[in-house]
N, CA, C and O atoms as a MOPAC input file, in Angstrom:
PM7 MOZYME 1SCF
protein

 N    -16.71000 1     8.74500 1     7.89500 1
 C    -15.89900 1     8.04100 1     6.90700 1
 C    -15.14500 1     6.91800 1     7.62200 1
 O    -14.57900 1     7.14600 1     8.69100 1
 N    -15.12900 1     5.73700 1     7.06200 1
 C    -14.49800 1     4.58800 1     7.73500 1
 C    -12.97000 1     4.57200 1     7.62500 1
 O    -12.37600 1     3.49500 1     7.57500 1
 N    -12.32900 1     5.73100 1     7.58600 1
 C    -10.86900 1     5.79700 1     7.43500 1
 C    -10.14900 1     5.16200 1     8.62100 1
 O     -9.06700 1     4.59900 1     8.45600 1
 N    -10.72900 1     5.24700 1     9.79700 1
 C    -10.06700 1     4.70200 1    10.99000 1
 C     -9.88900 1     3.18600 1    10.90000 1
 O     -9.01100 1     2.62300 1    11.55400 1
 N    -10.70800 1     2.53800 1    10.10600 1
 C    -10.60600 1     1.08500 1     9.96800 1
 C     -9.39500 1     0.65900 1     9.13700 1
 O     -9.01500 1    -0.51200 1     9.13600 1
 N     -8.80100 1     1.60700 1     8.44100 1
 C     -7.57600 1     1.29500 1     7.69800 1
 C     -6.42100 1     0.99000 1     8.64200 1
 O     -5.46000 1     0.32700 1     8.25200 1
 N     -6.50700 1     1.46900 1     9.87600 1
 C     -5.44100 1     1.23800 1    10.85100 1
 C     -5.22300 1    -0.25000 1    11.08700 1
 O     -4.08000 1    -0.69500 1    11.18400 1
 N     -6.28400 1    -1.01700 1    11.18000 1
 C     -6.17100 1    -2.46400 1    11.42300 1
 C     -5.41800 1    -3.12500 1    10.28000 1
 O     -4.47100 1    -3.87800 1    10.50500 1
 N     -5.83900 1    -2.84100 1     9.05900 1
 C     -5.19500 1    -3.45000 1     7.89600 1
 C     -3.74700 1    -2.98600 1     7.77000 1
 O     -2.87300 1    -3.77800 1     7.41700 1
 N     -3.48800 1    -1.71900 1     8.05300 1
 C     -2.11700 1    -1.22900 1     7.92800 1
 C     -1.21000 1    -1.84500 1     8.99000 1
 O     -0.04500 1    -2.13500 1     8.71700 1
 N     -1.73100 1    -2.04400 1    10.18800 1
 C     -0.94800 1    -2.72200 1    11.23000 1
 C     -0.65200 1    -4.17000 1    10.83900 1
 O      0.45700 1    -4.66300 1    11.04100 1
 N     -1.65600 1    -4.84100 1    10.28000 1
 C     -1.45000 1    -6.21400 1     9.81900 1
 C     -0.40600 1    -6.27000 1     8.70500 1
 O      0.47600 1    -7.12900 1     8.71100 1
 N     -0.51500 1    -5.35500 1     7.75700 1
 C      0.39800 1    -5.35200 1     6.61000 1
 C      1.82700 1    -5.03800 1     7.03300 1
 O      2.76200 1    -5.70100 1     6.58700 1
 N      2.00500 1    -4.04100 1     7.88200 1
 C      3.36600 1    -3.69600 1     8.30200 1
 C      3.96600 1    -4.81200 1     9.15300 1
 O      5.16000 1    -5.09200 1     9.05300 1
 N      3.15600 1    -5.44300 1     9.98000 1
 C      3.64200 1    -6.58300 1    10.76200 1
 C      4.02500 1    -7.75100 1     9.87200 1
 O      5.02400 1    -8.42900 1    10.11400 1
 N      3.22700 1    -7.97800 1     8.84500 1
 C      3.51100 1    -9.07300 1     7.92600 1
 C      4.79300 1    -8.81600 1     7.13800 1
 O      5.58800 1    -9.73000 1     6.92200 1
 N      4.98800 1    -7.58100 1     6.71300 1
 C      6.21200 1    -7.23600 1     5.99500 1
 C      7.42700 1    -7.40200 1     6.90300 1
 O      8.46300 1    -7.90600 1     6.46900 1
 N      7.30600 1    -6.98400 1     8.14700 1
 C      8.39300 1    -7.15100 1     9.11300 1
 C      8.73400 1    -8.62800 1     9.28600 1
 O      9.90600 1    -9.00200 1     9.30500 1
 N      7.70400 1    -9.46500 1     9.41300 1
 C      7.93100 1   -10.90800 1     9.55900 1
 C      8.57600 1   -11.50100 1     8.30900 1
 O      9.45000 1   -12.36300 1     8.40100 1
 N      8.13600 1   -11.03000 1     7.13500 1
 C      8.69400 1   -11.54600 1     5.88300 1
 C     10.17600 1   -11.19100 1     5.76200 1
 O     10.98500 1   -12.02700 1     5.35900 1
 N     10.52700 1    -9.97000 1     6.10600 1
 C     11.93200 1    -9.56100 1     6.02900 1
 C     12.77900 1   -10.30600 1     7.05100 1
 O     13.92800 1   -10.65400 1     6.77900 1
 N     12.20700 1   -10.54800 1     8.22700 1
 C     12.91600 1   -11.31700 1     9.25300 1
 C     13.11300 1   -12.76800 1     8.79200 1
 O     14.19500 1   -13.33300 1     8.94700 1
 N     12.06100 1   -13.35900 1     8.22900 1
 C     12.16500 1   -14.74000 1     7.72900 1
 C     13.17500 1   -14.83000 1     6.59100 1
 O     13.89500 1   -15.82200 1     6.47300 1
 N     13.23000 1   -13.80100 1     5.75900 1
 C     14.20000 1   -13.77500 1     4.66200 1
 C     15.62400 1   -13.70200 1     5.20700 1
 O     16.51300 1   -14.39700 1     4.71600 1
 N     15.84100 1   -12.87000 1     6.21200 1
 C     17.17500 1   -12.73600 1     6.79800 1
 C     17.64100 1   -14.05300 1     7.41300 1
 O     18.83400 1   -14.36000 1     7.40000 1
 N     16.70200 1   -14.83200 1     7.95200 1
 C     17.04500 1   -16.10700 1     8.59000 1
 C     16.79800 1   -17.31900 1     7.69400 1
 O     17.10300 1   -18.44900 1     8.07700 1
 N     16.23900 1   -17.08200 1     6.48700 1
 C     15.83300 1   -18.16500 1     5.58100 1
 C     14.99800 1   -19.19700 1     6.33100 1
 O     15.30200 1   -20.39000 1     6.32500 1
 N     13.95800 1   -18.72000 1     6.96500 1
 C     13.09200 1   -19.53000 1     7.82100 1
 C     11.81100 1   -19.90400 1     7.07000 1
 O     10.89200 1   -19.09400 1     6.94400 1
 N     11.76600 1   -21.13000 1     6.57900 1
 C     10.61000 1   -21.59300 1     5.80100 1
 C      9.36600 1   -21.75300 1     6.66900 1
 O      8.24900 1   -21.55500 1     6.19200 1
 N      9.55100 1   -22.10900 1     7.93800 1
 C      8.39800 1   -22.28400 1     8.82400 1
 C      7.68000 1   -20.95600 1     9.04900 1
 O      6.45100 1   -20.89600 1     9.01300 1
 N      8.44400 1   -19.90200 1     9.28000 1
 C      7.83800 1   -18.57300 1     9.42700 1
 C      7.17500 1   -18.14000 1     8.12900 1
 O      6.14700 1   -17.46300 1     8.14200 1
 N      7.76400 1   -18.53000 1     7.02200 1
 C      7.19700 1   -18.17800 1     5.72100 1
 C      5.81900 1   -18.79200 1     5.53900 1
 O      4.92100 1   -18.16000 1     4.98100 1
 N      5.65500 1   -20.00600 1     6.00200 1
 C      4.34500 1   -20.64900 1     5.90700 1
 C      3.31500 1   -19.88700 1     6.73800 1
 O      2.16600 1   -19.74400 1     6.32000 1
 N      3.71200 1   -19.40400 1     7.89800 1
 C      2.82600 1   -18.60700 1     8.74000 1
 C      2.42800 1   -17.31300 1     8.02900 1
 O      1.28100 1   -16.87600 1     8.11800 1
 N      3.37800 1   -16.70600 1     7.32600 1
 C      3.11000 1   -15.47600 1     6.58700 1
 C      2.06800 1   -15.73000 1     5.49600 1
 O      1.17300 1   -14.91200 1     5.28400 1
 N      2.18600 1   -16.85100 1     4.81400 1
 C      1.21800 1   -17.18700 1     3.76400 1
 C     -0.18800 1   -17.27500 1     4.34800 1
 O     -1.15600 1   -16.84300 1     3.72200 1
 N     -0.29300 1   -17.82900 1     5.53500 1
 C     -1.60400 1   -17.95200 1     6.17000 1
 C     -2.13900 1   -16.59400 1     6.61200 1
 O     -3.33800 1   -16.33700 1     6.50600 1
 N     -1.26500 1   -15.72800 1     7.10300 1
 C     -1.69500 1   -14.43200 1     7.62300 1
 C     -2.11500 1   -13.46400 1     6.51700 1
 O     -2.86900 1   -12.52600 1     6.77600 1
 N     -1.64200 1   -13.67700 1     5.29600 1
 C     -2.03400 1   -12.78300 1     4.20400 1
 C     -3.54400 1   -12.81600 1     3.99000 1
 O     -4.13100 1   -11.81900 1     3.56800 1
 N     -4.17300 1   -13.94300 1     4.27400 1
 C     -5.62500 1   -14.03800 1     4.12900 1
 C     -6.35400 1   -13.06300 1     5.05900 1
 O     -7.43300 1   -12.57500 1     4.72200 1
 N     -5.76600 1   -12.77600 1     6.23100 1
 C     -6.39100 1   -11.82900 1     7.16000 1
 C     -6.44400 1   -10.43300 1     6.54700 1
 O     -7.45100 1    -9.73500 1     6.66500 1
 N     -5.36800 1   -10.03300 1     5.89900 1
 C     -5.33600 1    -8.71500 1     5.26400 1
 C     -6.35900 1    -8.65100 1     4.13400 1
 O     -7.05800 1    -7.65000 1     3.97700 1
 N     -6.44200 1    -9.72400 1     3.35000 1
 C     -7.42300 1    -9.76500 1     2.25900 1
 C     -8.84800 1    -9.65700 1     2.79800 1
 O     -9.68600 1    -8.97300 1     2.21100 1
 N     -9.11800 1   -10.32300 1     3.90100 1
 C    -10.44100 1   -10.26700 1     4.52800 1
 C    -10.74700 1    -8.85800 1     5.03000 1
 O    -11.85300 1    -8.35300 1     4.84000 1
 N     -9.76800 1    -8.22900 1     5.66900 1
 C     -9.94500 1    -6.84600 1     6.13700 1
 C    -10.21300 1    -5.91100 1     4.96200 1
 O    -11.07000 1    -5.03100 1     5.04400 1
 N     -9.47500 1    -6.10700 1     3.86700 1
 C     -9.65800 1    -5.26600 1     2.68100 1
 C    -11.06300 1    -5.42400 1     2.12300 1
 O    -11.73000 1    -4.43300 1     1.82500 1
 N    -11.51300 1    -6.65600 1     1.98000 1
 C    -12.85600 1    -6.89900 1     1.44500 1
 C    -13.93100 1    -6.26700 1     2.31900 1
 O    -14.87500 1    -5.66300 1     1.80900 1
 N    -13.78900 1    -6.40400 1     3.63300 1
 C    -14.75500 1    -5.80000 1     4.55000 1
 C    -14.73700 1    -4.28700 1     4.47300 1
 O    -15.78600 1    -3.64400 1     4.51200 1
 N    -13.54800 1    -3.71900 1     4.36500 1
 C    -13.43000 1    -2.26200 1     4.25600 1
 C    -14.09100 1    -1.75900 1     2.98000 1
 O    -14.79200 1    -0.74800 1     3.00200 1
 N    -13.87400 1    -2.45400 1     1.87500 1
 C    -14.46900 1    -2.03300 1     0.59900 1
 C    -15.99200 1    -2.08200 1     0.68600 1
 O    -16.66500 1    -1.17000 1     0.20400 1
 N    -16.54300 1    -3.13000 1     1.29200 1
 C    -18.00100 1    -3.21600 1     1.45100 1
 C    -18.54000 1    -2.04200 1     2.26000 1
 O    -19.54400 1    -1.43600 1     1.88600 1
 N    -17.87400 1    -1.72000 1     3.37300 1
 C    -18.32000 1    -0.60100 1     4.21400 1
 C    -18.17100 1     0.72700 1     3.46700 1
 O    -19.02500 1     1.60800 1     3.57300 1
 N    -17.09900 1     0.85600 1     2.72600 1
 C    -16.85900 1     2.09200 1     1.98500 1
 C    -17.91900 1     2.30300 1     0.90800 1
 O    -18.39900 1     3.42100 1     0.71800 1
 N    -18.28100 1     1.24700 1     0.21400 1
 C    -19.32300 1     1.34700 1    -0.81500 1
 C    -20.64900 1     1.74900 1    -0.17800 1
 O    -21.35700 1     2.61000 1    -0.70100 1
 N    -20.97800 1     1.13600 1     0.93300 1
 C    -22.21300 1     1.48000 1     1.63600 1
 C    -22.20400 1     2.94800 1     2.04900 1
 O    -23.19500 1     3.66000 1     1.88400 1
 N    -21.07800 1     3.38600 1     2.58500 1
 C    -20.95100 1     4.77500 1     3.03000 1
 C    -21.12500 1     5.73500 1     1.86000 1
 O    -21.81000 1     6.74900 1     1.98700 1
 N    -20.51000 1     5.42300 1     0.72100 1
 C    -20.61200 1     6.30900 1    -0.44500 1
 C    -22.01900 1     6.30000 1    -1.03500 1
 O    -22.47300 1     7.31500 1    -1.56100 1
 N    -22.70900 1     5.17000 1    -0.95200 1
 C    -24.07900 1     5.10900 1    -1.45800 1
 C    -25.01900 1     5.94400 1    -0.59000 1
 O    -25.97000 1     6.54000 1    -1.09600 1
 N    -24.75300 1     5.98700 1     0.71900 1
 C    -25.59400 1     6.75800 1     1.61800 1
 C    -25.43000 1     8.26300 1     1.40900 1
 O    -26.38700 1     9.02400 1     1.55600 1
 N    -24.21200 1     8.68700 1     1.06500 1
 C    -23.95100 1    10.10700 1     0.85000 1
 C    -23.01700 1    10.26800 1    -0.35400 1
 O    -21.79700 1    10.22000 1    -0.19900 1
 N    -23.57600 1    10.45700 1    -1.53900 1
 C    -22.76100 1    10.55100 1    -2.75100 1
 C    -21.71900 1    11.67400 1    -2.73300 1
 O    -20.78200 1    11.65000 1    -3.53100 1
 N    -21.86500 1    12.65100 1    -1.84200 1
 C    -20.86100 1    13.71800 1    -1.75200 1
 C    -19.52200 1    13.19700 1    -1.24600 1
 O    -18.51100 1    13.88900 1    -1.36500 1
 N    -19.49600 1    11.99600 1    -0.68700 1
 C    -18.25700 1    11.43300 1    -0.12700 1
 C    -17.53200 1    10.52900 1    -1.11800 1
 O    -16.54000 1     9.89400 1    -0.76000 1
 N    -18.00600 1    10.46200 1    -2.34200 1
 C    -17.40400 1     9.53900 1    -3.31600 1
 C    -15.93700 1     9.88400 1    -3.57100 1
 O    -15.10300 1     8.98300 1    -3.65300 1
 N    -15.61500 1    11.14200 1    -3.69400 1
 C    -14.22300 1    11.54400 1    -3.92800 1
 C    -13.30200 1    11.08300 1    -2.80700 1
 O    -12.25100 1    10.49400 1    -3.05600 1
 N    -13.70600 1    11.35600 1    -1.57400 1
 C    -12.92900 1    10.91100 1    -0.41600 1
 C    -12.88600 1     9.39700 1    -0.34600 1
 O    -11.85900 1     8.81100 1    -0.00300 1
 N    -14.00100 1     8.76700 1    -0.67000 1
 C    -14.08000 1     7.31000 1    -0.63900 1
 C    -13.11500 1     6.65800 1    -1.62000 1
 O    -12.48100 1     5.65000 1    -1.30800 1
 N    -13.01300 1     7.24000 1    -2.79900 1
 C    -12.08700 1     6.69800 1    -3.78700 1
 C    -10.63700 1     6.85100 1    -3.33400 1
 O     -9.81400 1     5.96400 1    -3.55800 1
 N    -10.33000 1     7.98600 1    -2.69300 1
 C     -8.98000 1     8.16200 1    -2.14700 1
 C     -8.67400 1     7.07900 1    -1.11500 1
 O     -7.58800 1     6.49900 1    -1.11300 1
 N     -9.63800 1     6.81700 1    -0.24400 1
 C     -9.45200 1     5.77400 1     0.76900 1
 C     -9.33700 1     4.39300 1     0.13300 1
 O     -8.59500 1     3.54100 1     0.62200 1
 N    -10.06100 1     4.17600 1    -0.94100 1
 C     -9.98600 1     2.89500 1    -1.64100 1
 C     -8.58200 1     2.66100 1    -2.18900 1
 O     -8.05400 1     1.55300 1    -2.09000 1
 N     -7.97400 1     3.69900 1    -2.76600 1
 C     -6.61400 1     3.56400 1    -3.29100 1
 C     -5.61200 1     3.29200 1    -2.16700 1
 O     -4.68100 1     2.50600 1    -2.34300 1
 N     -5.79900 1     3.93500 1    -1.02400 1
 C     -4.92200 1     3.68200 1     0.12400 1
 C     -5.09500 1     2.24500 1     0.60400 1
 O     -4.11400 1     1.55500 1     0.87900 1
 N     -6.35100 1     1.79500 1     0.70200 1
 C     -6.62300 1     0.42900 1     1.15600 1
 C     -6.01400 1    -0.59300 1     0.19900 1
 O     -5.47200 1    -1.60700 1     0.63800 1
 N     -6.10000 1    -0.33400 1    -1.08600 1
 C     -5.52700 1    -1.25100 1    -2.07600 1
 C     -4.01300 1    -1.30600 1    -1.95100 1
 O     -3.41800 1    -2.37400 1    -2.09200 1
 N     -3.38200 1    -0.16200 1    -1.68900 1
 C     -1.92300 1    -0.14300 1    -1.50900 1
 C     -1.52600 1    -0.94800 1    -0.27700 1
 O     -0.52300 1    -1.66200 1    -0.29400 1
 N     -2.30600 1    -0.83400 1     0.78300 1
 C     -2.02600 1    -1.61300 1     1.99800 1
 C     -2.18300 1    -3.10000 1     1.71400 1
 O     -1.37000 1    -3.91200 1     2.15700 1
 N     -3.21600 1    -3.44900 1     0.98600 1
 C     -3.44000 1    -4.86200 1     0.63600 1
 C     -2.28200 1    -5.39200 1    -0.20700 1
 O     -1.88900 1    -6.54800 1    -0.05400 1
 N     -1.73600 1    -4.57000 1    -1.08900 1
 C     -0.60000 1    -4.97000 1    -1.93200 1
 C      0.65700 1    -5.21600 1    -1.10000 1
 O      1.47400 1    -6.06500 1    -1.45500 1
 N      0.82100 1    -4.47900 1     0.00700 1
 C      1.95500 1    -4.72900 1     0.90200 1
 C      1.86700 1    -6.15800 1     1.42200 1
 O      2.87600 1    -6.86000 1     1.49800 1
 N      0.66100 1    -6.58800 1     1.77900 1
 C      0.46300 1    -7.96800 1     2.21200 1
 C      0.78500 1    -8.95700 1     1.10800 1
 O      1.38800 1   -10.00000 1     1.36000 1
 N      0.38500 1    -8.63300 1    -0.12000 1
 C      0.67900 1    -9.52000 1    -1.24700 1
 C      2.18100 1    -9.62300 1    -1.50400 1
 O      2.69700 1   -10.70200 1    -1.79300 1
 N      2.87600 1    -8.49300 1    -1.39500 1
 C      4.33200 1    -8.52400 1    -1.58700 1
 C      5.01400 1    -9.33200 1    -0.47700 1
 O      5.98500 1   -10.04400 1    -0.73300 1
 N      4.51300 1    -9.22200 1     0.73400 1
 C      5.05100 1   -10.01700 1     1.84500 1
 C      4.85500 1   -11.49900 1     1.57000 1
 O      5.73900 1   -12.31200 1     1.83700 1
 N      3.69800 1   -11.84000 1     1.03700 1
 C      3.41100 1   -13.22900 1     0.67500 1
 C      4.37600 1   -13.70200 1    -0.41400 1
 O      4.86100 1   -14.83200 1    -0.36800 1
 N      4.65000 1   -12.83800 1    -1.39000 1
 C      5.59600 1   -13.19800 1    -2.45100 1
 C      6.99100 1   -13.46100 1    -1.88800 1
 O      7.67700 1   -14.38800 1    -2.32000 1
 N      7.40500 1   -12.64200 1    -0.92500 1
 C      8.70300 1   -12.86000 1    -0.28100 1
 C      8.71300 1   -14.21200 1     0.41600 1
 O      9.68900 1   -14.95700 1     0.32400 1
 N      7.62500 1   -14.53000 1     1.11300 1
 C      7.53400 1   -15.80800 1     1.82700 1
 C      7.59400 1   -16.98600 1     0.85100 1
 O      8.25000 1   -17.98900 1     1.13000 1
 N      6.91800 1   -16.86700 1    -0.27900 1
 C      6.96800 1   -17.93900 1    -1.28300 1
 C      8.38500 1   -18.10400 1    -1.82900 1
 O      8.83300 1   -19.22500 1    -2.07100 1
 N      9.08200 1   -16.99700 1    -2.02100 1
 C     10.46800 1   -17.04800 1    -2.50000 1
 C     11.37000 1   -17.72800 1    -1.47300 1
 O     12.25600 1   -18.50100 1    -1.83800 1
 N     11.14700 1   -17.44500 1    -0.19500 1
 C     11.95100 1   -18.07400 1     0.86200 1
 C     11.76300 1   -19.58300 1     0.83500 1
 O     12.73100 1   -20.33600 1     0.93400 1
 N     10.52400 1   -20.02100 1     0.70300 1
 C     10.25800 1   -21.46400 1     0.64100 1
 C     10.95100 1   -22.06300 1    -0.57000 1
 O     11.48900 1   -23.16800 1    -0.49500 1
 N     10.94400 1   -21.34300 1    -1.68800 1
 C     11.62300 1   -21.82600 1    -2.89600 1
 C     13.12900 1   -21.94100 1    -2.66400 1
 O     13.74200 1   -22.93800 1    -3.04600 1
 N     13.71700 1   -20.94100 1    -2.04900 1
 C     15.16700 1   -20.95200 1    -1.81200 1
 C     15.55000 1   -22.06800 1    -0.84900 1
 O     16.53500 1   -22.77100 1    -1.07500 1
 N     14.78900 1   -22.23300 1     0.21000 1
 C     15.12900 1   -23.21100 1     1.24800 1
 C     14.83400 1   -24.64100 1     0.80100 1
 O     15.65000 1   -25.53800 1     1.01500 1
 N     13.66700 1   -24.85900 1     0.18100 1
 C     13.23600 1   -26.22300 1    -0.13200 1
 C     13.28500 1   -26.58000 1    -1.61500 1
 O     13.16300 1   -27.75100 1    -1.97600 1
 N     13.46100 1   -25.59500 1    -2.45900 1
 C     13.52400 1   -25.86900 1    -3.89300 1
 C     12.18700 1   -26.16600 1    -4.53400 1
 O     12.13900 1   -26.67300 1    -5.65500 1
 N     11.10700 1   -25.86300 1    -3.84900 1
 C      9.79000 1   -26.11700 1    -4.43400 1
 C      9.06300 1   -24.79600 1    -4.67100 1
 O      9.02100 1   -23.93100 1    -3.79500 1
 N      8.49500 1   -24.65200 1    -5.85800 1
 C      7.74300 1   -23.46100 1    -6.22300 1
 C      6.32300 1   -23.61400 1    -5.68500 1
 O      5.56900 1   -24.47700 1    -6.13500 1
 N      5.96700 1   -22.76900 1    -4.71900 1
 C      4.66900 1   -22.92100 1    -4.05900 1
 C      3.67500 1   -21.84500 1    -4.48200 1
 O      2.60000 1   -21.72600 1    -3.89400 1
 N      4.02900 1   -21.06200 1    -5.49600 1
 C      3.07300 1   -20.06800 1    -5.99000 1
 C      1.85700 1   -20.79300 1    -6.55700 1
 O      1.99100 1   -21.85200 1    -7.16900 1
 N      0.69600 1   -20.23400 1    -6.35900 1
 C     -0.56700 1   -20.78100 1    -6.87600 1
 C     -0.83600 1   -22.18600 1    -6.33100 1
 O     -1.41900 1   -23.03000 1    -7.01200 1
 N     -0.40300 1   -22.41400 1    -5.10000 1
 C     -0.59000 1   -23.70500 1    -4.43800 1
 C     -1.33400 1   -23.46100 1    -3.13100 1
 O     -1.09700 1   -22.45500 1    -2.46100 1
 N     -2.22500 1   -24.36400 1    -2.76600 1
 C     -2.98300 1   -24.19300 1    -1.52700 1
 C     -2.07500 1   -24.38700 1    -0.31100 1
 O     -1.03200 1   -25.03700 1    -0.39400 1
 N     -2.48600 1   -23.81900 1     0.80200 1
 C     -1.71500 1   -23.92200 1     2.04100 1
 C     -1.55300 1   -25.38800 1     2.44900 1
 O     -0.48000 1   -25.80000 1     2.89000 1
 N     -2.61500 1   -26.16400 1     2.30200 1
 C     -2.54800 1   -27.59200 1     2.67900 1
 C     -1.50100 1   -28.33000 1     1.83900 1
 O     -0.75000 1   -29.15400 1     2.36100 1
 N     -1.45600 1   -28.03400 1     0.54900 1
 C     -0.46900 1   -28.67600 1    -0.31600 1
 C      0.94500 1   -28.22900 1     0.03900 1
 O      1.88300 1   -29.02400 1    -0.01200 1
 N      1.09500 1   -26.95800 1     0.39700 1
 C      2.41200 1   -26.46400 1     0.77700 1
 C      2.89600 1   -27.16000 1     2.04100 1
 O      4.04600 1   -27.59200 1     2.12000 1
 N      2.00800 1   -27.26700 1     3.03400 1
 C      2.37400 1   -27.92100 1     4.28800 1
 C      2.79600 1   -29.36400 1     4.07400 1
 O      3.71400 1   -29.85000 1     4.73500 1
 N      2.13500 1   -30.04600 1     3.16000 1
 C      2.46100 1   -31.45600 1     2.95300 1
 C      3.65900 1   -31.66900 1     2.03800 1
 O      4.27000 1   -32.73700 1     2.06000 1
 N      4.00600 1   -30.65900 1     1.22500 1
 C      5.07700 1   -30.86900 1     0.24800 1
 C      6.44700 1   -30.39000 1     0.69600 1
 O      7.45100 1   -30.79100 1     0.10700 1
 N      6.52400 1   -29.54400 1     1.72100 1
 C      7.83500 1   -29.05300 1     2.12200 1
 C      8.25300 1   -29.64900 1     3.44200 1
 O      7.42100 1   -30.09000 1     4.23400 1
 N      9.52500 1   -29.65900 1     3.66700 1
 C     10.08900 1   -30.22500 1     4.89900 1
 C     10.28000 1   -29.12900 1     5.93200 1
 O     11.28400 1   -28.41700 1     5.93500 1
 N      9.29300 1   -29.01400 1     6.80500 1
 C      9.39600 1   -27.99400 1     7.85400 1
 C      9.53000 1   -28.69300 1     9.19700 1
 O      9.63100 1   -28.03200 1    10.23000 1

C-alpha cells in the first residue's frame, strides 16, 4: 500500500502551514508569494498519489477499503495546503490591498509591490 508516500505530502503541507502562520505574524507579502508557489507542489504530490493508489486498488480489489481511507487522508493533507494558500492570499490583501484570489502567479508578481 502506498501509505508511506503520504509522508512527503504531509511534510510539505505542515511546512507550508508553518510558513503561512509565520508570514501572517510578520505580515510578509514576499513570503506569501512563495507560499502560493509551493502549494502547487502539494497538488502535484496529491495527484501522483491518487494515480498510484488507483493503480494499486485495480491490481488488488481487496485493498479498495484501505485505499479509500488513504484517499481521504491524502485529500485532508491537500486541503491543509489549500488553507495555507488562502492565508497567504489574505496576507497579500492586507499588506497591498489587492485581491489575488483566482489570479495567476505571474499577475500577482507584477501587480504587488514586493
